[in-house]
C-alpha positions in Angstrom: 104.6 104.9 24.7 100.9 104.3 24.4 99.2 101.1 25.5 95.8 99.7 24.5 92.7 99.3 26.5 90.9 96.0 26.2 88.1 95.9 23.5 85.1 96.1 25.9 86.0 136.1 9.4 89.8 136.6 9.8 91.7 134.7 7.2 94.7 133.9 9.4 96.9 131.0 8.3 100.4 130.2 9.4 102.7 127.3 10.1 103.5 126.5 13.7 104.8 129.9 14.4 101.3 131.2 14.0 101.5 132.6 17.5 103.2 135.7 16.2 100.0 136.4 14.1 97.8 136.3 17.2 99.8 139.0 18.9 99.0 138.3 22.6 100.4 134.8 22.5 104.0 135.6 21.8 104.9 131.9 21.6 107.8 130.7 19.5 107.1 127.6 17.4 109.6 124.8 16.9 111.8 124.6 13.9 110.2 122.7 11.0 112.6 120.7 8.9 111.6 118.2 6.3 113.3 114.9 7.2 115.5 113.6 4.3 113.7 115.9 1.9 110.3 114.3 2.6 107.1 116.3 2.8 106.2 117.2 6.4 103.1 115.6 7.9 100.5 118.4 8.1 98.1 119.0 11.0 95.4 121.6 10.4 93.9 123.5 13.3 90.5 125.3 12.6 89.7 127.0 15.9 88.7 130.5 17.2 91.3 133.1 17.5 88.9 136.0 17.6 85.5 136.6 19.3 83.9 135.2 22.5 86.1 132.1 22.5 89.4 133.7 21.5 91.1 133.2 24.8 90.4 129.4 25.0 91.1 128.9 21.3 94.5 130.5 21.7 95.3 128.4 24.7 94.4 125.2 22.7 96.9 126.5 20.1 99.6 126.9 22.7 99.1 123.2 23.7 99.3 122.1 20.1 102.5 124.0 19.7 104.2 122.4 22.7 103.1 118.9 21.6 104.5 119.4 18.1 107.8 120.6 19.5 108.0 117.3 21.6 106.8 115.2 18.7 109.4 116.6 16.3 112.1 116.3 18.9 111.3 112.6 19.2 111.6 111.9 15.5 108.3 113.3 14.2 105.4 111.3 12.8 106.5 108.2 10.9 110.0 109.6 10.9 108.9 112.8 9.2 108.7 116.3 10.8 105.3 117.6 11.4 103.9 121.1 10.9 100.8 122.9 12.1 98.6 125.0 9.7 96.3 127.3 11.6 93.0 128.9 10.5 90.8 131.3 12.5 87.3 129.8 12.5 85.9 132.8 14.4 83.9 132.0 17.6 80.4 131.5 16.1 80.3 131.3 12.3 79.7 127.8 11.1 80.0 128.8 7.5 83.5 130.2 8.1 84.6 127.1 10.1 83.4 124.8 7.3 85.1 127.0 4.6 88.4 126.9 6.6 88.1 123.1 7.1 87.6 122.5 3.4 90.6 124.8 2.6 92.9 122.9 5.0 91.8 119.5 3.6 91.4 120.2 -0.1 94.1 122.9 -0.8 96.6 122.4 2.0 96.3 118.6 2.0 96.4 118.2 5.8 96.7 114.7 7.2 94.8 115.6 10.3 92.1 118.1 11.2 91.8 119.6 14.7 88.9 121.8 16.1 86.6 123.3 17.3 86.0 125.0 20.6 82.4 125.9 19.6 80.3 122.7 19.6 78.1 123.8 16.7 81.2 124.5 14.6 82.8 121.1 15.7 79.7 119.3 14.4 79.7 121.2 11.1 83.5 120.5 10.7 82.9 116.8 11.5 80.5 116.5 8.5 83.3 117.8 6.3 86.1 115.6 7.7 83.8 112.6 7.4 82.9 113.4 3.8 86.6 113.7 3.0 87.8 110.8 5.1 90.3 112.8 7.2 91.1 111.9 10.8 89.6 114.6 13.0 90.3 115.3 16.6 87.9 117.7 18.5 89.9 119.2 21.3 87.2 121.3 23.1 83.7 121.1 21.6 81.5 119.4 24.2 78.1 118.7 22.8 77.2 115.1 23.2 76.3 114.5 19.5 80.0 114.8 18.4 80.7 111.3 19.8 77.0 110.4 20.3 74.1 110.4 17.9 76.1 111.9 15.0 79.4 110.1 15.7 81.7 109.3 12.8 84.4 106.7 12.5 87.0 109.4 11.8 86.1 111.8 14.6 87.6 111.6 18.1 87.2 114.0 21.0 89.5 114.9 23.9 87.2 117.1 26.1 84.3 115.5 28.0 80.7 115.2 26.8 78.3 117.5 28.5 76.6 114.4 30.1 79.9 113.4 31.7 80.2 116.8 33.2 76.7 116.8 34.5 77.0 113.3 36.0 80.2 114.4 37.7 79.0 117.6 39.4 75.3 116.8 40.2 75.8 114.8 43.4 77.9 117.6 44.9 75.4 120.2 43.8 72.5 118.3 45.3 74.3 117.6 48.6 75.9 121.0 49.2 73.6 123.5 47.5 70.1 122.2 47.1 67.6 120.7 44.7 65.8 123.8 43.2 67.7 125.0 40.1 67.4 127.9 37.7 69.3 127.7 34.4 71.0 130.5 32.4 72.0 128.7 29.2 73.7 129.8 26.0 71.4 129.3 23.0 73.4 126.8 20.9 74.4 123.2 20.9 76.7 123.1 23.9 74.3 124.9 26.2 71.3 122.9 25.1 73.0 119.5 25.7 74.7 120.6 29.0 71.3 121.7 30.4 69.7 118.5 29.2 72.5 116.5 30.8 72.0 118.3 34.2 68.3 117.8 34.0 68.8 114.1 33.3 71.3 113.7 36.2 69.4 116.0 38.5 66.2 114.1 37.8 67.7 110.9 39.1 68.6 112.8 42.3 65.2 114.5 42.9 66.0 118.0 41.6 63.3 120.5 40.6 63.7 123.0 37.7 62.2 126.3 38.8 63.0 128.2 35.6 65.5 129.1 33.0 66.5 131.3 30.1 68.4 130.8 26.8 70.9 133.6 26.1 72.4 134.6 22.8 76.1 133.9 22.2 78.0 137.2 23.0 75.5 138.6 25.5 77.0 141.4 27.5 74.0 142.4 29.7 72.5 139.6 31.8 70.4 141.8 34.1 67.0 140.7 32.8 67.9 137.0 33.2 69.3 137.6 36.7 66.2 139.4 37.8 64.0 136.5 36.6 66.3 134.0 38.3 66.1 136.0 41.6 62.3 136.0 41.4 62.2 132.2 41.0 63.9 131.8 44.4 66.0 128.8 43.5 68.6 127.1 45.7 71.1 127.2 42.8 71.5 129.4 39.8 73.1 127.3 37.2 75.4 129.2 34.8 76.2 127.3 31.6 77.7 130.2 29.7 81.3 130.1 28.6 84.1 132.4 27.6 83.4 136.1 27.9 79.7 135.3 28.5 80.6 133.5 31.7 82.7 136.4 32.9 79.9 138.9 32.2 77.2 136.8 33.8 79.0 136.0 37.0 80.4 139.5 37.4 76.9 140.9 37.2 75.4 138.3 39.4 77.8 139.3 42.2 77.1 143.0 41.5 73.4 142.3 42.1 74.3 140.5 45.3 72.8 137.2 44.2 75.8 135.3 45.7 74.5 136.3 49.1 71.1 134.7 48.5 71.8 131.8 46.2 74.5 129.3 45.4 76.0 130.1 42.0 77.3 127.1 40.1 77.4 125.2 36.8 78.5 122.2 34.9 81.8 123.5 33.5 84.2 126.2 34.5 87.5 127.3 33.0 90.6 129.0 34.3 90.4 131.6 31.6 87.0 132.8 32.9 88.2 132.8 36.5 91.2 134.8 35.6 88.9 137.3 33.9 86.7 137.7 37.0 87.3 140.0 40.0 88.3 138.0 43.1 84.8 138.3 44.7 83.2 136.6 41.7 85.5 133.6 41.8 82.9 131.5 43.6 80.7 128.4 43.1 80.7 124.7 42.5 82.0 123.5 39.1 83.7 120.9 37.0 87.2 121.4 35.7 88.2 119.0 32.9 91.9 119.3 33.7 93.8 121.3 36.4 97.4 122.3 36.7 97.8 121.9 40.4 98.2 118.1 40.7 101.3 117.9 43.0 101.6 114.1 43.1 100.8 113.2 39.5 103.9 112.3 37.4 104.8 114.6 34.5 102.3 117.3 35.4 105.0 119.6 36.8 107.1 119.2 33.6 104.1 120.2 31.5 103.3 123.2 33.7 106.9 124.4 33.6 107.1 124.0 29.8 104.0 126.1 29.3 105.1 128.7 31.9 108.4 129.0 30.1 106.5 129.8 26.9 103.7 132.1 28.2 104.6 133.1 31.8 101.4 131.5 33.0 100.2 128.1 34.0 98.4 125.9 31.5 94.6 125.6 31.5 92.4 122.7 30.5 92.3 124.2 27.0 96.1 124.1 26.8 95.9 120.4 27.7 93.1 119.8 25.2 95.4 121.1 22.4 98.4 119.2 23.7 96.6 115.8 24.0 94.8 116.3 20.6 98.1 116.9 18.8 99.8 114.0 20.5 96.8 111.8 19.6 97.6 112.5 15.9 101.2 111.3 16.3 100.2 108.3 18.5 97.6 107.2 15.9 100.0 107.3 13.0 102.9 105.8 14.7 100.7 103.0 16.2 99.2 102.3 12.8 102.5 102.7 11.0 100.5 104.6 8.3 98.9 107.9 7.5 95.8 106.1 6.1 92.8 107.6 8.0 91.0 104.3 8.5 94.1 102.5 9.8 94.9 105.4 12.2 91.3 105.5 13.5 91.4 101.8 14.2 94.8 102.3 16.0 93.4 105.2 18.1 90.2 103.3 19.1 90.9 101.9 22.5 94.3 103.6 22.8 95.4 104.6 26.3 97.3 107.9 26.4 100.8 107.6 27.9 101.3 109.2 31.3 103.3 112.1 29.9 100.3 113.0 27.7 97.4 111.9 29.9 98.7 114.1 32.9 96.1 112.9 35.4 95.8 110.2 38.1 94.1 107.6 35.8 95.4 107.4 32.2 92.8 108.6 29.8 91.8 106.3 26.9 89.6 106.5 23.8 86.5 104.4 24.3 86.0 101.7 21.6 82.7 102.2 19.7 82.5 105.9 20.5 85.9 107.5 19.9 85.4 109.6 23.1 88.4 110.1 25.5 87.5 108.9 29.0 89.6 111.1 31.4 89.2 112.1 35.1 87.0 115.0 35.9 87.9 117.5 38.7 85.0 118.7 40.9 85.4 121.5 43.3 85.0 125.2 44.3 86.3 128.3 42.6 88.4 130.4 44.9 89.8 133.9 44.9 93.2 132.8 45.9 94.9 129.5 46.6 98.5 128.3 47.0 99.6 130.5 44.1 98.2 133.5 42.2 97.1 131.1 39.4 95.5 128.6 41.8 91.8 129.7 41.5 90.1 126.3 41.9 90.1 123.9 44.9 89.6 120.3 43.8 87.4 118.5 46.3 86.9 115.3 44.3 88.5 113.6 41.3 85.7 111.7 39.5 86.8 108.7 37.3 85.7 109.1 33.7 84.5 105.6 33.6 82.0 106.5 36.4 80.8 109.6 34.7 80.6 108.3 31.1 77.6 106.0 31.4 77.2 103.1 29.0 78.0 103.1 25.4 74.4 102.5 24.6 73.4 105.6 26.4 75.6 107.8 24.1 73.5 107.0 21.0 76.6 106.4 18.9 76.1 103.8 16.2 79.6 103.6 14.7 79.8 102.8 11.0 83.2 102.1 9.4 84.0 102.2 5.7 83.7 98.9 3.9 
């Protein structure tokens, strides 16, 4: 099992079979049986199932479901079966996400809280989980503050920080695309910190910012921003949008012919977005945080096959986020031999994920003093078609997380533990 690193709007709630309520998922959950009459261990997921981030939120749910099946098949958490309670946070309403988090903690009495895809919602939820003293895993909210300036002892994160993504992709962008950048950035926490991370990393490499725009979440017409980007004559147009916004922005950029004049790129790309794009718009230099096509890495094929059996499609990074987050709950409790949040957080701090959960060349681990998972990052090029219909990204470099993460001091995290 795990080893330790050295110390250096829609009210949708279900148990694990929540997939039926989301319609498009059609994923069967595992059987939930209370062991020896004991209460099951409860994991609460507060994540988008509707709106801009519905697709990535649903894929994180699928990963959670597979992990729970495996956990229960191996004896559960502390010998008790586990169950998943799911709430739709919506994609952008912090008030709804907070309300759902409080419901899961106060009424449903969950032992663990998972979420959120949206960085602003993840930060709001972290304040609630910290107040209530519940172990909280953030699967896919990237803004640095989650494990940086506003870090909490009880909050851990699986996905990368935006600065890690920026550090990983900047050398390739500078070398292959050029130093003059124009930013198209979503106007909320994730976009702000990802742009700041790229500006910081780019500044060290001699880049020049020739302009940029902040775009509202849920933008459908990017024409005015693309016209301004074209007029600035950059080497690279940096797209930091996500979800449906990424699909709309890249599709329109190609319709305008900007791909013929400029390099289109960004700090983070997702398989969900590439699947939603026409083949001619699957272009550019990006970071993937996990990729399914790793032919020589142990256990990856088993994971891919298990997800394909459920959904008919390969897993995405979001699927892995949900999978690793749910397994982290079980690993924390079983390592601590307790469901006490402080004891579990201490056990998870420094924990190295086992290969069958890490699913990458170098086993990911939670960094002591920050609670941030340090995984590999996959830099490369989007592609219209690869070795299979789902192979839409060509990895050109696997960047070690330890190289991209920077120092603990740079994160701004000042971890304070309960007395």
